N, C-alpha and C positions, 0 to 999 in steps of 0.2 A: 485467225487467218495467217498472221505473221509467224506463229509457231509452226503451223503446217508447212509453210514455205521453207522455214529454216530446217525442219525435219527432212523435207524432200531433198534439200541441198546435201544434207549429211548422208542420206541413203545413196544419192547419186555419186558423191565423192568416194564413199567407201566402195561402191560397186566398181568405179573406175580403177581404183588402186588394186582391188582384188583381181580384176581382169588382167591388168598389166603384170601383176606378180605371177598369176597362173600361166600366162603366155610365156613369161620369162623362164619359169621353171620347165615348161614343156620344151621350149627351144633349146634350153641348156642341155637336155638329154642327147641332142643331136650334135651339139658343138663342144661337148666335154673334151673330146680328143684334141681340140685346138686350144685348150686352156682357157676357154671362155665360160665363165660361170653365170648362173641365173642373176646374180647381183649386177654384173656388168651389163647384161642384156636389159635388166630392169631400168637402169639409169638411162640407157640409150632410148628405150621406148618412151620413158617419161619425158626426155628432152624433145623427142620427135613430136609427141602430143602437145607439149608446151609451145612449140613453134608452128603448129599446123591448126590447132583448134583453140583459139583465144577464149572462146565462150566456155569451153569445158574447163580450162585452167582457172578462169575467174570464179566459176561455180565451186570448184574444189577449194580454192583459196578462201572464199567467203564462208565456206562451211566450217572452217576451223580444223578440219581433218588433216590438212597438210602439216600443220604444226604438231599435231598429236603423232603423226606418222614419223616425222623426222626427229622427234624427241622421245616420247614415252614408248612407242612401238619399237623404235631403234634400240633404246636402252634395254627393253625387255628381251629383244633378240640377242643382244650382247650378253646379258645375264645368262640366258639359256645356253649360250655358246660355251660357258664355263663347264658345262657337263661333258663337253667333248674333249676336254683337256685333263690330263692326269697331274697329280701333285709332283710327280717325277719331272714332268716337263718344266714346271715352274722352278724347281730346285736346280735344274740344269742351267738356268739363267743366272741365279745367284746374285751376290751383291754387285757384281760388275754390271748387271742389267739395270739395277736401281741407279747406280752412279751414271751410267750411260744416259738414262732417261732424264736425269737432272741436268747433265751437260747439254743434251739436245734441246731441252725446253728453254733453259735460261740463256744459253749462248745464241740460239736462233731468235729469241725474242729481241735481245739487245741488237743483234746484227740487223734484223728486220726493221726495227724502229729507226735506226740511224740511216739505213738505206732509204726508207720512205721519206725521212726528213731531208735527205740530200736531194731527192727529187721534188721537194717543195710540197709534199703532202702534209696536211695539218696534223697536229699532235694527236688528236683524238682518233682520227682515222688511221694514223700510223700505229697506234696502240692496238686497235681492233684487228687490223690486218695481221700484225705480228703475233698477237696472242692466238688468233684462229689458226695461223699457219704452224706455230711452234707446239701447240698443245693438242687440241682435239677438235679443230674446225668450228662448226656452228655452236656447239655446246660451250666451248671456251669463249667464243666471241660474244655470245649472249650473256654469259656470266660476267665477262669483263665490262660489258655495257652497263651493268648495274653500278659500276664504279665510275666509268668514263662519262656516262650520260650524253652520248653523242646523238646527233639527229637521226631520224629514221632513214634518211637517204644515205648517210654514212654507213649505217649498219647494213643496208642493202648492198652497197658497193663492196664492203668488206666481205660480206657473205658470198657475193658473186665471185670474187677473186679466189676465195677458199674452195668453193665448189668446183670452179673451172680447173684449177691446177691440181686439186686432189683427184678429180675425175680423170684428168690427163694422165697422171701417174698411175692410176688404177688400170688404165687401158694398156699402157706401154710396159709396165713392170713384168707381167707374166712372160713377155717375149724377150726383154733384155736380160732377165735373170734366169732364163731357161738353162743356161750352162753352168750356173753357180750352185754350190752346195745348198741344199734346201734349208738347213739351219741358218746359214749365213744370209740367204735370200730372205727368209722370214724376218730376220733382224732388220735388214735394210728396209723392207716394206713397212714394218711397224715403227721404225725410227724416223721415217721421212714423210710418210703420207699424212694428210690433214685430218680427214674425218675417220672415225672408227669404222664406218661403213665402207669407206674407200679401202682401208686396210683389209677388211674381211673380203671384199670383192677381188682385190689384187692377189691375195694369197690363197684364194679358193682352189687353185689348180693343184695344190699338194697339201696333204694333212700336216706333215711336219713343218712346212713353211708357214701354214696358217696358224698352227699352235704357237710358234715362236713369234710371229707377227702380232697376234692378238695380245699375247702376254706383254711384249715390249710396249705396244700401244696403250694398254691399260695402265702400265707404269707411268707413261706420259700423262694419261688422264688424271692419275692420282696426284700429279704435280700441280694440278689446277688450284687446289686449296692454298698451298704455300705461295704459289704465284700471285694469287689475288691479295693475300696479306702483304706481300712485298710491294706489289703495285700500289696498294693503298698507302703504305708508308712512304713510298717514293713518288707519290702522285704529284707533288710539287715540282719535281724535275721532269717527269714524263708528260704531265698534262698541264703544268703551269698553275695548278690549283690543287687544294687538298680535298681528299674524300675519306669517308669512313669505311672501315672493314665490314663487309656484309657476308652473311652465310650463303656460300655458293658451292659447298663441298659436293662433289659428284658421288652421291650415295650409291648410285647404280653400279659404280666400279667396285664398291665393297661387296655388293650382292653377287657380282661376277665371281669374286674370290670365294664367297660362301658356296656357290654352285660348284666351283672347281674342287673345293675340299670335300664336297659331298658326292662328287662324281664316282669315286671308287666304291661307294656303297649302293649304287643304283643298278638295278637289273639291266642287262644288255638290251633286252627288247624294249624296255621303257626308254632307255637312252636313245635308241634308234627312232622311236616315236618323237621324242623331244627334239632330235636333230631335224626331223622333217618339219615340225612346227617352227623351229628356229629358222630354217632356210626360207620358209614362207614369210615370216615376220620381217626378216632382213630384206627380202625381195620387195615387200610392200614399202619399207622405209626407203629403199633405193629408188623405187618408182617415184615416190614423193620428192626425193632429192632431185631427180631428173626434171621434174616439173618446174623447179626453180631456175633452171638454166634456159632463160628466154632471151630473145634478141634485145628486148627493151632493157633487161637487167644488164646485159653486156654493154649497151650504149651508155648507161649511166656511169660506168667505170671508164675513166679516160685512159689514154695510153700510158701515162706515168704510173698509174696504179698497177697495170698489167706488167710493165717492165720491172717495177719494184717487187711485185709478187713472184715473178719468174726468177728473179735473183735470190729471193728468200728460198724458193723451192730448190734452186740449184745448190744453195748452201746446205740445205737439209740432205740432199742426195750425197754430196761430197762428204759431209760429216758422218752420215750413216755408213758409207763405204769404208771410211777410215776406221771408225770404231769397230765395224764388223771384222775387218782384217786384223785389228789389234786383239780382239776377243776370241776369234774362232780360227 
């Protein structure tokens, strides 16, 4: 009986996310001229459902599908995205891109940590907010949690701040960057937004911008492994206690690059089919991400958290603009 209920919940959750993704893709065909992609529509629909149908959201959350969608499905979507990008696009970034990713990740984490501490936020929550903002959102946040060992409430608050400001950037960037060179705009998006999905959504208005944005973002994701090692070694300072290094390397980022290297050998028709599948998977992930933006989650995060998170986001934007102007 229990297994049947659990199975029913899963079917219901999957159906909800598929419907949201399908509607998003359908609406995007009419809003493409306004620079609004299916991914942006998906997170809006998810957030609307999260705040109008508590019962539906609870069923989706208890099914376990929400976690799968924002992790495994999202990562698969990003891996498949690699088939859209050529090796020449990557080579155009060069060592400057790697150095930029390093600067962005570590300077933003340190800046964010001290800003949070100035506002009286405890050390563990400060580390979670700063890591999620500087690296790759929820993925970095959860990986950091394996070292930090913060309370579930702290994780929820940090996740909420990352999702809110990342989503905000995803909505406004296509408009404020419309007059900027697409290569530079892609760099700014990839260098400053929180989640990989946010980057994909914000840059979807242009292929060149999207390619640059995803590459820079993936370079930031690849910084997660060295970041965790450094955090573990410096945990006495940042956390006030020592922790052991754990294996949290983002292997999906490596598969992204494998797909990228193989893209030149794939038939164009097959690549087009992969692109359609990829767009659907990312829309599902964005719908699930939208479902996490609830009024209750926002209430758990006090004003200090949002002020600190907004300052970290502002730092990321300014740093991205400075580096973009120096490199391009």
